[in-house]
Kinemage of the C-alpha trace (Angstrom):
@kinemage 1
@onewidth
@group {chain A} dominant
@subgroup {mainchain}
@vectorlist {calphas} color= white
{ca met a 1} P -18.611 -9.634 -20.801
{ca glu a 2} L -15.138 -9.673 -22.378
{ca asn a 3} L -13.700 -7.529 -19.564
{ca leu a 4} L -14.993 -10.009 -17.000
{ca glu a 5} L -13.117 -12.816 -18.771
{ca gln a 6} L -9.949 -10.746 -18.760
{ca tyr a 7} L -10.230 -10.129 -15.040
{ca glu a 8} L -10.631 -13.867 -14.504
{ca gln a 9} L -7.579 -14.598 -16.608
{ca ala a 10} L -5.667 -11.932 -14.749
{ca ile a 11} L -6.565 -13.532 -11.415
{ca ala a 12} L -5.409 -16.896 -12.661
{ca ala a 13} L -2.096 -15.347 -13.718
{ca phe a 14} L -1.649 -13.685 -10.359
{ca asp a 15} L -2.412 -16.921 -8.598
{ca lys a 16} L 0.293 -18.624 -10.606
{ca ala a 17} L 2.824 -15.825 -9.793
{ca leu a 18} L 1.912 -16.149 -6.122
{ca glu a 19} L 2.541 -19.904 -6.186
{ca ile a 20} L 6.060 -19.102 -7.323
{ca asn a 21} L 6.622 -16.150 -4.994
{ca pro a 22} L 4.060 -15.616 -2.169
{ca asp a 23} L 5.857 -12.383 -1.247
{ca tyr a 24} L 5.160 -10.706 -4.562
{ca tyr a 25} L 3.096 -7.791 -3.187
{ca gln a 26} L 2.234 -6.369 -6.594
{ca ala a 27} L 0.572 -9.612 -7.569
{ca trp a 28} L -1.483 -9.543 -4.329
{ca tyr a 29} L -2.434 -5.884 -5.034
{ca phe a 30} L -3.545 -6.288 -8.651
{ca arg a 31} L -5.232 -9.576 -7.825
{ca gly a 32} L -7.273 -7.631 -5.295
{ca val a 33} L -8.136 -4.983 -7.931
{ca ala a 34} L -9.311 -7.588 -10.336
{ca leu a 35} L -11.410 -9.302 -7.711
{ca ile a 36} L -13.032 -6.023 -6.758
{ca lys a 37} L -13.839 -5.285 -10.401
{ca leu a 38} L -15.650 -8.640 -10.386
{ca arg a 39} L -17.506 -7.483 -7.267
{ca arg a 40} L -15.845 -10.214 -5.183
{ca phe a 41} L -15.207 -7.752 -2.388
{ca lys a 42} L -14.213 -10.021 0.494
{ca glu a 43} L -11.591 -11.779 -1.599
{ca gly a 44} L -10.352 -8.526 -3.071
{ca tyr a 45} L -10.029 -6.934 0.338
{ca ala a 46} L -8.089 -9.980 1.614
{ca ser a 47} L -5.674 -9.768 -1.311
{ca ala a 48} L -5.157 -6.046 -0.805
{ca lys a 49} L -4.586 -6.648 2.879
{ca asn a 50} L -1.859 -9.213 2.072
{ca ala a 51} L -0.263 -6.625 -0.289
{ca arg a 52} L -0.272 -3.950 2.370
{ca lys a 53} L 1.198 -6.271 4.951
{ca leu a 54} L 4.059 -7.233 2.599
{ca ile a 55} L 4.688 -3.631 1.612
{ca leu a 56} L 5.115 -2.725 5.241
{ca ile a 57} L 7.539 -5.554 5.742
{ca phe a 58} L 9.718 -4.697 2.714
{ca leu a 59} L 9.794 -0.912 3.116
């Protein structure tokens, strides 16, 4: 149960980071990881997809 709360807190922190800088691909990636850990697969996949898109732009 404690881990689930930590994932929720992490998602909130990533959301704040993304409000400041929507191109922060690491935040998109780790947000996706946290969402997948919570079994929120569609949202997690969408976050990971955003991260991948940004990585391809910046590399």
